[in-house]
C-alpha positions in Angstrom: 0.2 -0.1 -0.5 2.7 2.6 0.5 4.7 1.3 -2.3 2.0 2.3 -4.3 1.3 5.8 -2.8 5.1 6.2 -3.2 4.4 5.4 -7.2 1.6 7.9 -7.2 3.5 10.7 -5.5 6.5 10.7 -8.1 4.0 10.6 -10.9 2.6 13.7 -9.5 5.6 15.3 -9.4 7.0 14.4 -12.5 3.5 15.4 -13.7 3.9 18.9 -11.8 7.5 19.2 -12.9 6.9 18.4 -16.8 3.8 20.8 -16.6 6.7 23.2 -15.2 9.7 23.3 -18.1 6.5 23.8 -20.7 5.4 26.6 -19.4 8.2 28.1 -18.5 9.1 27.2 -22.4 6.6 29.2 -24.1 7.5 31.8 -21.8 11.3 31.9 -23.1 10.1 31.2 -26.5 7.1 34.6 -25.6 10.2 36.2 -24.4 12.7 35.8 -27.1 11.5 38.3 -29.6 14.7 40.4 -31.1 14.0 43.9 -33.6 15.6 44.7 -36.5 15.7 49.4 -36.6 17.6 51.8 -39.2 17.3 54.0 -42.1 17.4 54.5 -46.0 19.2 57.2 -47.6 19.4 58.9 -50.5 22.6 60.2 -51.6 22.2 62.8 -54.3 19.5 64.9 -55.9 16.4 63.3 -56.0 14.8 63.0 -59.9 11.9 65.9 -60.1 8.9 63.5 -60.3 6.5 64.8 -62.6 3.1 66.7 -61.9 -0.5 64.1 -63.2 -2.4 65.6 -65.3 -5.9 64.0 -64.3 -8.4 66.5 -66.5 -9.5 63.3 -68.6 -11.2 62.2 -65.1 -12.8 65.6 -63.3 -13.7 63.7 -60.6 -10.7 62.5 -59.3 -9.2 66.4 -60.8 -11.7 67.6 -58.5 -10.3 66.2 -55.3 -6.3 67.5 -56.0 -7.2 70.5 -57.3 -5.8 72.4 -53.9 -3.0 70.2 -54.2 -1.9 68.5 -57.6 -0.3 64.9 -57.6 3.0 64.1 -58.6 4.7 60.5 -59.4 5.7 58.9 -56.9 8.8 56.5 -58.7 11.3 57.8 -55.7 10.0 59.9 -52.7 12.3 61.5 -50.5 11.7 63.2 -46.6 13.3 66.2 -46.1 16.7 65.3 -44.3 17.3 62.5 -47.1 15.2 60.2 -45.8 13.4 57.6 -49.2 10.3 56.4 -48.6 9.0 52.6 -49.9 11.9 50.8 -49.6 10.9 47.4 -48.4 13.5 45.8 -46.2 12.4 42.4 -46.0 14.8 38.9 -44.6 16.0 36.8 -48.0 17.7 34.5 -46.1 17.8 32.7 -43.1 14.3 31.7 -41.8 13.9 28.6 -40.5 10.1 28.0 -41.5 9.0 28.5 -37.6 8.4 31.2 -37.7 4.3 32.4 -37.5 2.1 31.5 -39.5 0.3 34.6 -42.6 -1.5 37.5 -40.5 -5.1 36.7 -40.7 -5.4 40.3 -41.0 -6.0 41.6 -45.1 -4.2 44.7 -45.6 -6.1 47.5 -47.6 -5.5 49.2 -51.3 -7.2 52.2 -52.2 -8.4 53.9 -54.8 -8.7 56.9 -53.3 -9.1 60.7 -56.3 -7.4 58.0 -58.9 -4.2 56.8 -56.6 -3.5 53.7 -55.2 -3.0 54.7 -51.7 -0.2 53.3 -50.2 2.1 53.6 -53.3 3.6 50.7 -52.4 2.1 48.0 -50.3 3.5 44.6 -48.3 1.3 41.1 -48.3 3.1 38.1 -46.7 2.5 35.3 -48.1 -0.8 33.7 -48.5 -1.8 36.9 -46.4 -4.9 39.1 -47.8 -5.7 41.9 -49.7 -8.1 43.8 -49.4 -8.5 46.4 -52.6 -10.8 49.3 -52.2 -12.8 51.4 -54.9 -13.3 54.6 -52.7 -13.9 56.8 -55.4 -16.9 57.9 -58.5 -15.5 56.3 -61.3 -14.9 53.0 -62.5 -11.5 50.7 -61.6 -9.5 47.6 -63.8 -6.5 46.9 -61.4 -4.2 44.9 -63.2 -2.3 42.9 -61.1 1.0 42.0 -63.4 2.1 39.4 -61.7 4.9 36.8 -63.1 5.6 34.2 -60.5 1.9 33.4 -59.1 -1.4 33.9 -61.2 -2.0 37.7 -62.6 -5.6 38.8 -63.2 -7.2 41.8 -64.3 -10.5 43.1 -62.5 -13.3 45.8 -62.5 -14.7 47.2 -59.8 -17.6 49.9 -60.3 -18.7 52.7 -57.7 -19.4 51.3 -55.0 -18.4 47.5 -55.5 -17.6 45.7 -52.8 -13.8 45.3 -52.0 -12.1 42.8 -54.1 -10.1 40.2 -52.0 -6.2 39.1 -53.3 -3.9 36.7 -52.3 -0.8 35.6 -53.8 0.8 32.4 -53.0 4.3 32.6 -53.8 6.0 34.9 -53.1 7.4 37.6 -55.2 9.3 41.2 -55.3 7.6 42.9 -56.4 4.4 42.8 -59.3 3.6 45.8 -60.8 -0.4 46.9 -60.6 -2.1 49.9 -62.6 -5.3 50.3 -63.9 -6.9 50.4 -67.2 -8.4 53.0 -67.0 -6.7 55.2 -65.5 -2.9 55.3 -67.1 -1.1 57.9 -64.4 -3.0 55.3 -61.7 0.7 53.0 -60.7 1.2 51.3 -57.7 3.7 48.1 -56.4 2.2 44.8 -54.2 5.0 43.0 -53.0 5.0 39.1 -51.9 7.8 38.4 -49.0 7.6 34.8 -46.6 8.1 36.2 -43.1 9.1 40.2 -41.1 8.8 42.9 -43.1 9.7 46.5 -42.5 8.5 49.9 -45.0 10.5 52.9 -45.0 8.7 55.8 -44.3 9.3 59.9 -45.7 11.6 60.0 -43.3 13.8 56.9 -44.2 13.3 55.0 -40.9 11.6 51.5 -41.3 11.5 48.5 -38.3 10.5 45.3 -38.3 10.0 42.3 -35.7 12.2 39.1 -36.1 13.6 36.1 -34.1 16.5 36.4 -32.8 19.7 35.4 -35.3 20.9 36.2 -38.1 20.0 36.8 -41.1 20.4 38.6 -44.9 17.6 41.8 -45.4 17.5 43.0 -48.6 16.2 46.7 -49.6 14.1 47.1 -52.2 13.3 50.1 -54.3 10.9 50.4 -57.7 13.8 53.0 -59.5 16.8 51.5 -57.6 16.6 48.1 -57.4 17.5 46.1 -54.6 20.6 45.6 -51.9 21.5 43.2 -49.1 24.0 43.5 -45.7 23.8 40.1 -42.8 22.7 41.1 -39.4 22.6 39.1 -36.3 19.4 40.1 -33.8 19.8 39.3 -30.0 16.9 38.6 -28.2 15.4 42.6 -27.1 18.6 43.9 -27.7 17.9 46.0 -31.6 20.1 45.6 -34.5 20.5 48.9 -36.5 21.2 48.6 -40.0 21.0 51.5 -42.3 21.2 51.3 -47.0 21.9 54.1 -49.2 20.5 54.1 -52.4 22.8 56.0 -55.4 20.4 59.3 -57.1 20.4 58.2 -60.7 
């Protein structure tokens, strides 16, 4: 009888110990996150961005009557920061990272512009395309590593839903009705960051050693290697040469 009690007690203790290890492991794993921060700069004089004539679409022209829009091939801030640069992990991911986010990303057509000009989705993540204009658009996603598609979207229509299985950097998007409308969809696998008009970006990554690639629609790509430690941001800066 005493032996039976000892076996039960030992078994209970082992179970408690095992659950303790499991809980501790999850806690450590959740806390072991890292971050990469940095800036993207343009070295030299930014090219002049051409004004866009929307005279053939009076509804959209009226939206911009007080502030005419220009092309967005190269957007540079006051301090030389280069916007719309996508920084992503091109090497080093182990396959154990989290699945693609369930929350969709939005691409809006407003004032006959794509907002934002560069949108990033994870492979398998959904993109919601919204027509906020009182005119029809025709979205042409010119993919090469994924199936291309071409869809019309009249005013008041429900948002279009799109997703891409394969990584593709990048997919040009244009409107067949309004030829000045251009954007890019960048499909990545894993963490990414997009620079703002100050050139700043950040991305949360598991600790490890990675190759980061910075992509820009005009200036192409650059790569850098970085080692990220848990709880300690790593700094990476990119500089593109103006053409």
